[in-house]
C-alpha positions in Angstrom: -192.8 23.1 73.5 -195.8 24.4 75.4 -193.9 27.6 76.2 -193.1 28.0 72.5 -196.7 27.6 71.6 -197.7 30.2 74.2 -195.1 32.6 72.9 -196.4 32.2 69.3 -200.0 33.0 70.4 -198.8 36.0 72.4 -196.9 37.2 69.3 -200.0 36.8 67.2 -202.1 38.7 69.7 -199.5 41.5 69.9 -199.4 41.7 66.1 -203.2 42.0 65.9 -203.1 44.8 68.4 -200.3 46.6 66.6 -201.7 46.4 63.1 -204.8 48.2 61.8 -207.8 45.9 61.7 -211.1 45.5 60.1 -214.2 47.0 61.7 -217.8 46.7 60.8 -219.3 50.0 59.9 -223.1 50.5 60.3 -224.9 52.3 57.4 -225.7 55.2 59.8 -221.9 55.7 60.5 -221.2 56.0 56.8 -224.2 58.3 56.4 -222.8 60.6 59.1 -219.2 60.5 57.6 -220.6 61.5 54.2 -222.5 64.4 55.7 -219.9 66.1 57.9 -219.4 69.7 57.3 -217.4 72.8 58.5 -217.8 75.8 56.2 -217.9 73.3 53.3 -218.4 69.6 53.0 -215.5 67.6 54.4 -215.7 65.4 51.3 -213.4 68.0 49.6 -210.6 67.0 52.0 -208.3 64.6 50.2 -207.4 62.7 53.3 -210.8 62.5 54.9 -212.6 59.6 53.2 -211.7 56.8 50.8 -214.9 54.9 49.9 -214.2 51.8 47.8 -216.7 49.7 45.9 -215.6 46.1 45.2 -218.7 45.0 43.3 -218.6 44.2 39.6 -218.1 47.1 37.1 -221.6 46.6 35.8 -223.1 46.9 39.2 -221.0 50.0 40.0 -222.0 51.7 36.7 -225.7 51.0 37.4 -225.5 52.7 40.8 -223.1 53.3 43.7 -222.7 55.4 46.9 -221.7 59.0 46.2 -217.9 59.6 45.9 -217.2 55.8 45.8 -214.3 54.6 43.7 -214.6 51.3 41.8 -211.9 48.7 42.7 -210.4 47.3 39.6 -209.1 43.7 39.1 -206.3 42.4 37.0 -205.7 38.7 36.5 -208.4 38.1 39.2 -206.5 40.1 41.7 -207.7 43.3 43.3 -205.7 46.4 42.6 -205.0 49.2 45.0 -206.8 52.5 44.5 -204.8 55.0 42.4 -203.8 58.5 43.6 -204.9 57.8 47.2 -202.4 57.8 50.1 -204.1 55.4 52.3 -201.7 55.9 55.1 -203.1 59.4 55.6 -206.8 58.7 55.0 -208.9 59.0 58.2 -211.8 56.8 57.0 -211.2 54.0 54.6 -214.6 52.3 53.9 -215.0 49.2 51.7 -218.3 47.7 50.6 -219.6 44.9 48.4 -223.2 43.7 47.8 -224.2 42.5 51.3 -221.4 41.4 53.6 -222.7 41.7 57.1 -220.2 39.8 59.3 -216.5 39.5 59.9 -216.9 35.9 61.2 -214.9 34.3 58.4 -212.0 36.7 59.0 -212.1 36.0 62.8 -212.0 32.2 62.3 -209.1 32.6 59.8 -207.1 34.7 62.2 -207.5 32.4 65.2 -204.8 30.1 66.4 -205.6 27.4 63.8 -208.4 25.6 65.6 -211.0 24.6 63.0 -212.8 21.8 64.7 -216.2 23.1 63.6 -215.2 23.8 60.0 -212.9 20.8 59.3 -212.7 20.0 55.6 -214.4 23.3 54.6 -212.6 25.7 52.3 -214.3 29.0 53.3 -213.3 32.1 51.4 -213.8 35.6 52.9 -216.3 37.9 51.1 -215.0 40.4 48.6 -215.1 43.4 51.0 -213.3 41.5 53.7 -210.7 40.1 51.2 -210.0 43.6 49.9 -210.1 45.2 53.3 -207.4 42.8 54.6 -205.1 44.0 51.8 -205.7 47.7 52.8 -204.9 47.1 56.5 -201.2 46.8 55.5 -201.3 50.3 54.1 -203.1 52.4 56.6 -202.6 53.5 60.2 -206.3 53.5 60.9 -208.9 50.7 60.9 -210.4 49.7 57.6 -214.2 49.8 57.8 -216.4 47.2 56.2 -219.9 48.5 55.5 -222.4 46.2 57.2 -225.0 44.9 54.9 -223.1 46.3 51.9 -224.5 48.4 49.2 -227.9 46.6 49.3 -228.6 47.7 52.9 -227.1 51.2 52.6 -229.0 52.0 49.4 -232.2 50.7 50.9 -231.8 53.1 53.8 -230.4 56.1 52.0 -231.5 55.9 48.4 -230.9 59.6 47.9 -227.1 59.0 48.3 -227.0 56.7 45.3 -225.5 58.0 42.0 -224.1 57.0 38.7 -221.6 59.8 38.8 -218.0 58.6 38.6 -215.8 61.7 38.6 -216.3 64.5 41.2 -214.7 67.8 40.6 -213.6 69.9 43.6 -216.2 72.5 42.9 -218.9 69.9 42.8 -217.9 68.6 46.2 -217.9 72.3 47.4 -221.5 72.6 46.3 -222.6 69.2 47.9 -225.5 69.9 50.2 -225.1 67.7 53.4 -228.0 66.1 55.2 -228.6 66.4 58.9 -226.6 64.2 61.2 -228.4 61.0 62.3 -228.5 60.7 66.1 -230.8 57.7 66.4 -231.0 55.6 63.3 -234.1 56.4 61.3 -235.6 58.4 64.2 -233.7 61.5 65.3 -231.6 63.9 63.2 -229.8 67.1 64.1 -229.3 69.8 61.5 -229.2 73.5 61.0 -232.1 75.9 60.2 -231.5 75.9 56.4 -231.7 72.0 56.4 -235.0 72.2 58.4 -236.4 74.5 55.6 -235.3 72.2 52.7 -238.3 70.3 51.3 -236.1 67.7 49.7 -234.5 66.8 53.0 -237.9 66.6 54.7 -239.0 64.2 52.0 -235.8 62.1 51.8 -235.6 61.6 55.5 -239.4 61.3 56.0 -239.4 64.0 58.6 -242.7 64.0 60.6 -241.9 66.5 63.4 -239.5 69.3 64.2 -237.8 70.8 67.2 -236.7 74.3 66.2 -234.1 75.8 68.5 -233.7 79.3 67.0 -235.4 82.6 66.8 -236.5 82.0 63.2 -239.8 80.5 62.2 -239.7 77.5 59.8 -242.1 76.7 57.0 -243.1 73.2 58.2 -245.8 72.1 60.7 -246.9 75.6 61.6 -249.8 75.5 64.1 -249.4 71.7 64.7 -248.5 71.5 68.4 -247.9 67.8 68.4 -245.5 68.0 65.4 -243.6 71.3 66.1 -241.8 72.4 69.2 -240.3 75.9 68.7 -237.8 76.9 71.4 -236.9 80.5 70.9 -233.5 81.2 72.2 -230.8 83.5 70.9 -227.9 82.2 68.8 -225.1 82.7 71.3 -222.7 80.4 73.2 -224.4 81.4 76.5 -227.8 80.2 75.4 -229.3 77.6 77.8 -231.8 74.9 76.9 -232.2 73.6 80.4 -235.3 75.7 81.2 -237.0 73.9 78.3 -235.9 70.4 79.3 -239.4 69.3 80.5 -241.0 70.4 77.3 -238.3 68.6 75.2 -238.7 65.4 77.1 -242.5 65.5 76.9 -242.5 66.3 73.2 -240.2 63.4 72.3 -242.3 61.1 74.6 -245.5 62.1 72.7 -243.7 61.2 69.5 -242.8 57.8 70.9 -239.1 58.5 70.5 -238.0 58.1 74.1 -238.8 54.4 74.1 -237.0 54.0 70.7 -233.9 55.6 72.1 -234.0 53.5 75.3 -234.2 50.3 73.3 -231.0 51.2 71.5 -228.9 52.5 74.4 -229.7 52.8 78.1 -228.1 56.0 79.4 -226.1 55.6 82.5 -227.2 59.0 83.7 -230.9 58.0 83.6 -233.8 59.0 81.4 -235.2 61.8 83.5 -238.9 62.2 84.2 -241.4 63.1 81.6 -243.1 66.5 81.5 -246.4 64.8 82.0 -245.1 63.1 85.2 -244.0 66.4 86.5 -247.4 68.0 86.0 -246.2 70.5 83.5 -248.9 72.3 81.6 -248.2 73.2 78.0 -250.3 73.5 74.8 -249.3 70.0 73.5 -249.9 68.2 76.8 -253.1 66.7 75.6 -252.1 66.0 72.0 -251.1 62.4 72.6 -251.0 61.2 69.0 -248.3 58.6 68.2 -247.1 59.2 64.6 -244.1 56.8 64.6 -242.3 60.0 63.8 -238.9 60.9 62.4 -237.7 64.0 64.3 -235.4 66.7 63.0 -233.8 68.9 65.6 -232.7 72.2 64.0 -230.5 74.9 65.4 -229.2 78.3 64.3 -225.8 77.8 62.6 -222.6 78.8 64.2 -221.4 82.1 62.7 -219.1 81.5 59.8 -220.0 77.8 59.6 -222.8 75.6 58.3 -223.0 73.1 61.2 -225.5 73.1 64.0 -224.7 74.7 67.3 -224.1 72.0 70.0 -223.6 73.9 73.2 -227.3 74.4 73.9 -227.8 70.6 73.9 -225.1 69.6 76.3 -227.5 69.5 79.3 -230.3 67.9 77.3 -228.8 65.0 75.4 -228.4 62.6 78.3 -231.8 63.4 79.8 -233.6 62.2 76.8 -231.4 59.2 76.5 -229.3 60.3 73.6 -226.2 58.3 74.7 -222.8 60.0 74.8 -221.3 57.3 72.5 -223.8 58.0 69.7 -223.4 61.7 70.1 -219.7 61.4 70.1 -219.6 59.3 67.0 -221.9 61.7 65.2 -219.7 64.7 65.8 -216.2 63.4 66.3 -215.5 63.3 62.6 
């Protein structure tokens, strides 16, 4: 009898491993998914993203995340999205108003032990309920937006819309935002994004690191807000000679500590430029702005995305962890 119970638990565990599962998706992750770009926005790819809104029709009509589809109900049952082959979709993201945990789902999927919740009839939130249906239809995990629409729209109000139908040419023309490296603090984009006043306003950009030969329109003459690294747009370009200046600039902005709080790099933080005795014009401009930093680079020829090669030696030294970097650009 005991052996039979053990076998049953093993079968359940194997089934969980085999089947796609629900995963919480941070607002930053969805933001980065929405803003991926090659020559054009990746939102035009039919099998890239399926974003599903399970709130009421009234709430959806008032405002929703761009490209989100409203999930319809019939006889109080959720319907599957039309004209979407979920088996081939890379990112399937579901959101409701404010679901922020999968705890109910985890308790429901356990081995039947409910000593803490005896007598309670707990129903999963709408996003979880619908997400569980979708796991049977896709080969990839189904993502539940953590904090739902309330949290996402509070962080990225500029990605809200009332638009329901998106034509391919409209998605072609969609202007992506810089990728978010450290939530609310560090963004990486191309030079044209660094020159866009709307992006500066929406992301509340307070400082720039400009890695290109071009001169941008923002923060000219403000040494504690602008670091201009003039290197050629080529795969051989090296940023290592400027490493000390980069570290010191981010330290002056108070960003190094912010990044360290989020993730501690296994490779170490590296010494600050001040500690190394490096002289530079902004060495004595120690003003803390609580800044949001935009790192901009020259675009790769024939593409709109930022060049990454120059940053390979720098990212670990200023504590931008590999995992965050990988998530931002693996899509």
